[in-house]
NUVEXBA-120191 format. One record per residue: residue in three letters; x, y, z of N, C-alpha, C in turn. Coordinates in steps of 0.02 Angstrom, whole numbers, plus 50000, padded with zeros to 5 digits. Atoms other than C-alpha are relative to their C-alpha. Example, Ala and Ser with C-alpha at 12.3 -4.5 7.8 and 13.67 -1.06 7.14 Angstrom:
# NUVEXBA-120191
ALA500454994150000506154977550390500455006050000;SER499584994149997506844994750357499615005550037;
# end
This chain:
# NUVEXBA-120191
UNK500065007149966536865010151439500074999150050;UNK499994999849917536535006751620500584994450022;UNK499415004949970537904997551722499694992850011;UNK500275005949987536674983051739500324996449930;UNK500015002850081536644980351544500704999649974;UNK499295000150010538624984451528500274994150029;UNK499895004249979538904970951647499764994549962;UNK500265008050032537864957751545500425000949936;UNK499835002050071538804961151382499595004049950;UNK500444998750070537894964951204500144995749959;UNK499935002950060537824958751048499805003449936;UNK500094995650077538014967150866499984995149950;UNK500235001850058537264958450725500275002449956;UNK499854996450070538294961950576499944995349945;UNK500055004050078538084957950397500714999649965;UNK499274999950030539744952050333500025000649913;UNK500115000950076539034951950141500054993549969;UNK499975007750049538884936850019500564997949996;UNK499435003350011540624935349976500535002350031;UNK499384996949981542464942350002499945006350047;UNK499904996249929543004950450165499865008649988;UNK500084993750015542974968350071499375002250003;UNK500574997149994541144968250065499695001550064;UNK500384997949944540774970650235499915007550021;UNK500104991050010540324989450287500605002550047;UNK499584996049954541385001550380499754998050083;UNK500224999049913540415000750543500024992050021;UNK499815006249993540384981450528500424997650021;UNK499375000549989542154980850524500395002550069;UNK499844997349935542354992050674499784995950044;UNK500145004549944541234981150778500274994250010;UNK499525007649989542044965250734500695000950048;UNK499384997649968543564975050791500144998350063;UNK500154998349941543044976250951499654993550037;UNK500505006649973542164958850977500604995450038;UNK499795004649958542674945951120500024992549983;UNK500495007150018541604931951053499755002349937;UNK500475001850049541024928850880499764995249967;UNK500235007850023539844916650813499825001649927;UNK499964998250072539994916650632499594994349954;UNK500285002950047539134908250479500514997149961;UNK499595004650055539794895150351500145004949934;UNK499894997050066539694909150213500455006850013;UNK499684993949969540634921550312500714999049984;UNK499415001250029542404924150214500344999750066;UNK499565001549960543784917250324500555005850020;UNK499484994949985544914931850301499745005650043;UNK500214995349955543774942250418500124999050065;UNK499625000549935544564933350564500445005550009;UNK499304995549980546114945650535499715006750041;UNK500174995449971545034958050593499915000850079;UNK500135002849922544694950550781500394993249995;UNK499715006249980546214938650802499954998150054;UNK500025002849944546084938350975499334999050040;UNK500685002349979544174935450994500044993149997;UNK500155007250014543514918551005499574998949954;UNK500535001050057542764911050844499604994050026;UNK500555008349978541274897650871499695000149926;UNK500255001450061540744891750703499224996950021;UNK500675000349995538914891250706499475000149926;UNK500334999850053538464888850531499514994049975;UNK500505004150011537224878850446499914999849927;UNK500095001850094537014870150260499304997650003;UNK500765000950010535184870850217499614999750092;UNK500175000149933534444866650404500394995550038;UNK499575004249948535734854950461500655002950046;UNK499544995649963536894862650586500774998150002;UNK499325003650012538904860850574500185000250069;UNK499555001849933539954852950714500285004950004;UNK499524994349984540994865550810500234997950074;UNK499725000949922541954866850973500644995250001;UNK499475004850000543364854951014499994993749966;UNK500105006550044543814838650922499524996150030;UNK500405006049976542894828851044499305003250028;UNK500724998049992541264840251056499785002049923;UNK500355002050069540364835350888499345002450005;UNK500824995349991538854848050940499735004449935;UNK500384996150066537644852550778499795007650034;UNK500344993849988537214872150795499355000149970;UNK500624998450023535494870950769499915006250041;UNK500094994349989534534887350801500025002250091;UNK500025000249933534174883650988500604999850038;UNK499444998749972535834881351020500505007649986;UNK499734993650010536494897950929499725003450048;UNK500094994049938535324908051047500194998350057;UNK499755002249928535804898351196500845003250012;UNK499314997949999537684902651147500105008650009;UNK499944992549997537334921451110499775000650083;UNK500094998849926536454921351283500494999950050;UNK499505002449979537744914151368500675004550010;UNK499374994949997539324923651310499775009350022;UNK500214992449970538274940551343499995000750057;UNK500175000649935537714936451499500684999250057;UNK499535001049962539474931951548500475008249999;UNK499814993750004539924952551509500245001649936;UNK499605000750069540634948551328499815004249953;UNK500174996950072540714958851177499854996749941;UNK500075007250056539874947351063499795002349929;UNK500264997750080539644949250859499824993949979;UNK500315005150041538494938250774500255002149923;UNK499994998950066539234936350606499654997649946;UNK500365001950055538004933950469500165000749922;UNK500094997250051538104932350283499685003349969;UNK500324995750025537514943050183499605006150044;UNK500294996849965536224954850263499824995850063;UNK500315006049938535644948450448499185000249984;UNK500655000149996533934952850412499634996349950;UNK500165002050038533754943950260499984992550005;UNK500045005150009533264925850273500774997350059;UNK499535000249966534544925250420499754997550071;UNK500205002149941533394918650561500195006650044;UNK499944993749955533684937250648499595000550050;UNK500604999049938531924937250731500264995450052;UNK499915005049945532314922050824500425001850054;UNK499284998049950534094929250896499955004550027;UNK500204994649957533304944550937499574999550069;UNK500455000749941531874939251039500464994250044;UNK499605006249938533064925151137500305006850041;UNK499794993749962534044942051175499665003850038;UNK500494995449967532714952251218499614997550072;UNK500435002749930531864939451330500614999550073;UNK499485000649955533604938651436500285007150027;UNK499774993449977533794957451442500755001349971;UNK499314999350023535264958451336499865005649936;UNK500074993550048535574975451234500294996749934;UNK499905000950059535734972351040500225003749961;UNK499984995850040536304981750895500014996649935;UNK500035003850060536064977350711500315004749923;UNK499654996150049537314982450568499844997549923;UNK500275003850048536594980150402500724997349948;UNK499455002650027537574971250272499784999549907;UNK500294999250050537554968950087499674994049970;UNK500335009350005536354953450026500054998249932;UNK499915002350052536534942349903499635001149923;UNK500394997250069535204948749787500205006349968;UNK499774993350028536104965949778500624998049982;UNK499585001150006537714958349753500014996449928;UNK500065002350054537114945849608499825005149953;UNK500314996150040536264962549537500525004349974;UNK499394994250028537924972349535500554994549968;UNK499755005250022538814956849479500014998449910;UNK500345000950079537834955549307499775005349981;UNK500174992850021537474974549312499265001249973;UNK500775001649999535544972249312499855002350053;UNK500324996849950534744984549428499334995150009;UNK500625003149995533344975949524499305004849974;UNK500584996050015532224990149497500055003949936;UNK499954997050068531894998349319499485005449984;UNK500444994550032531125013849271499374997849958;UNK500525002650037529365010249202499794995050018;UNK500355007149998529344991949214500154997150062;UNK499635002749932530284987849378499935002450072;UNK500264996449939529204994949514500104997550062;UNK499955004249936529394981349641500484995049996;UNK499475005049986530494968149708499744996750049;UNK500175002749946530054953949801500584994650018;UNK499555003749992531304943749904499594993650031;UNK500105005549982530964925549933500434993250009;UNK499525005950007531724907549984499664994749939;UNK500285004750041531634893049888500004994150029;UNK500055004349961531804881850045499525002550049;UNK500455000649936530134879750145499904994950034;UNK499905004649970530404865350222499254995349985;UNK500615003750018528824853550235499545002749952;UNK500524997050042527764865350134500224999849922;UNK499765000750083528994862249982500225005949958;UNK499934992550032529454876449848499215003249996;UNK500634995650005528084889649836500245006049955;UNK499964993650023528034904149718499435002349964;UNK500604996150020526804916949658500415005449962;UNK500064993450047526704932149549499865006250063;UNK499984994849958527104946549681500275006549982;UNK499604995150028528204958249590500245000549941;UNK499615000350071529064965049436500574995249994;UNK499315003049992530694958349508499914995350059;UNK500035003149945530754942549605500524996450008;UNK499425001549989532184937449689499954992250063;UNK500045006449971532404918649748500734997550035;UNK499475001649950533664914049892500224991050002;UNK499795008949994534394894849914499704996949953;UNK500485003950071533724888949738500444994349967;UNK499635004950044535254880349682499704992050000;UNK500165006550006534494863149710499234998549979;UNK500744999750014532724866849670499875003449930;UNK500194996450074532824874649484499494997649986;UNK500535002450050531774863049405499184999750025;UNK500674999249964530424862349540499835007049997;UNK500154994449984530474880949558499835001849917;UNK500264997550074530224883349351499254997449994;UNK500835002350004528614871749383499445004450038;UNK500474995949948527964882449525499865007249961;UNK499914993350023528384898249446499435000649924;UNK500485001550042527314891449286499354999950018;UNK500565000149950526114886249413499545007749992;UNK500184993949976525984903449470499925005049933;UNK500024994350054525734912149292500525004649969;UNK499404996250040527434917649248500004995449917;UNK499925002650073527604915949048500604996949993;UNK499515002850016528864904048991500595003349977;UNK499444995550033529884916848900500225006250051;UNK499684996549946530074926749066500755000550000;UNK499325000049985531844931549094500274997850062;UNK499775003549949532884922249219500615000150017;UNK499315000549988534604925249281500264996150069;UNK499655004649916535514913949406500805001050006;UNK499474996249986536904919949495500274994050066;UNK499705005349940537964906449614500755004050028;UNK499324996049979539384913049731500005007450008;UNK500064991150018538814931349711500525003350047;UNK499394996849941540304942049802500534998049986;UNK499465002649997541534930849755500474999349920;UNK499744998950060542914929649608499764994249953;UNK500285005950055542164912549534499355000150005;UNK500565001550021540524917349537499724999049926;UNK500325003450036539504911949400499295003049985;UNK500664996250015537974920649311499864996849930;UNK500465002050071536764912049161499435001549986;UNK500844997050012535254918149082499734994849963;UNK500385005550000533884907849062499295002949999;UNK500704997449985532034909349051499534995450050;UNK500245004249974530734901249144499954993949995;UNK500055006650026530494888249030500774995449995;UNK499505004049997532164883649029500535000650063;UNK499864999249932532634886549207500464995550029;UNK499795006249980532974869349244500814997949975;UNK499315000150037534524870349121500575001950051;UNK499664999549954535444878149259500454995950049;UNK499975004649952535494865049382500804998050009;UNK499405004050012537174855449319500605006150013;UNK499554995749998538164873649320499995002150076;UNK500114999749933537624877949496499974997150052;UNK500125004049957537534862749583500675002550077;UNK499544998749933538254864449765500245006450004;UNK499914993349988538394882449760499705004950011;UNK500494994749961537554896249860499705003449931;UNK500274997150071536284902149719499355003250009;UNK500604994950011534994915849683499755001249947;UNK500385000350057533754917149551499735006950001;UNK500394992750012533204933449478499575000449936;UNK500474999850048531634934049392499525005749971;UNK500244996750020530784946649289500405006049967;UNK499664995850031531154964249249500795000850021;UNK499384998249958532794965449359500434994149968;UNK499565004650050533424948849247500155001449950;UNK499984997550070533294958849095500765004149987;UNK499314996850005535114963949034499975007749964;UNK500054995150022535304982049015500015001849923;UNK499884999450070534994988448839499584994449938;UNK500575003350033533764974348792499205001549999;UNK500804998049987532114975448730499514996150062;UNK500495003549943530554971548859499984994149963;UNK500315006450018530104951948850499575000849951;UNK500515002550056529104945948699499424995850039;UNK500705002949969527464938048733500264992349979;UNK499845006849994527344920148773500074996149933;UNK500095002450066526864914248593500755000149957;UNK499394997250030528534921748530500634994650019;UNK499585005049974529454909448641500014994150002;UNK500225005749993528784893848601500594995549990;UNK499525004350027530424886448531500615000950055;UNK499454997149944531504893148686500334993250031;UNK499985002949956531344877748786500694994849986;UNK499465005749999532814866248697500565005349928;UNK499584994550053533864880748596500614995249975;UNK499595002850033535004872648465500665002550003;UNK499104997749980536984875548469499985005949973;UNK499734992950043536974889148324499305005850028;UNK500554994349973535414897748417500275001550073;UNK499794999249923536434899148588499895007850028;UNK499954993250001536544918548567499305003850005;UNK500704996850009534624921948545499685001650063;UNK500204999249938533804930548667499654996550035;UNK500225004049962533194920148800500314991950009;UNK499635007149987534314905148779500444999150045;UNK499665000849941535224897848905500795002949985;UNK499534996850021536934908648906500455002250065;UNK499634998849954538244910349021500395008049996;UNK499744992550014538714928949061500415003350046;UNK499514996149953539964930549205500324993050028;UNK499555005049976541304917349247500905002850018;UNK499454997549993542764925449343500474995050009;UNK499635006849977544274915249379500134999450069;UNK499895001349943544564908249539500535004350036;UNK499294996749964545814916449659500114999550085;UNK499935001649936546314914149822499895006350046;UNK500334995249962545434924149960500615005450039;UNK499454998649971546704936450030499815001550089;
# end
């Protein structure tokens, strides 16, 4: 690093993981300890503050596309993307060691490219430390690998929030994972059917992956909307296809064999494809 670059400070993007503080990587924790300023997302575990207690912590989290107010009590400024970019440039330009702490992995639906572009335009040096993504945490919590030998050779990551374009879905991979899907499950199911996914295709819905109170439920494309009430208001990912199939379960049957799965009867709750809760850990206090 040149003397001029050092004088301008630097920014390190750190993936905090999608849940509890101990999901952060060793390198990420090391960079966080050295920070003087931390710009953090809403989904980052507050316990991570213990790694940098003397740093200035600035809340720049967003819920959906709405910025979260931050700063002093009389400063109710909402942290939109342009403001986040400006804050990164400002503090790094003052010679500070800045950490941009993002939930999950910085490069997966984290607006990383926009922040890198802003810093590059300002001539500020950056580093990116990867993190555990919500898709990986959900797969680990349910013990369902996203790739499967023979049947799961490709994985697609998509977002269920596409702004003015609405929900979009295709059939791009053997396993598809949809982020930010909690409020869109009924519409997502409709779009998946339009894209050609059979109604009996396995779908696993996981909310708050990586936390003690994570919930996972099993569905099919035809019954995906049934998960809405249980996962409402919680960060949610939907895994579809090969990676949603429980280990040891036979491959999905063809569409005509699932014609009665949309409204499973009470005594049929354990039948393959019927909505089924698979994981619900007790809530505990974050250390």
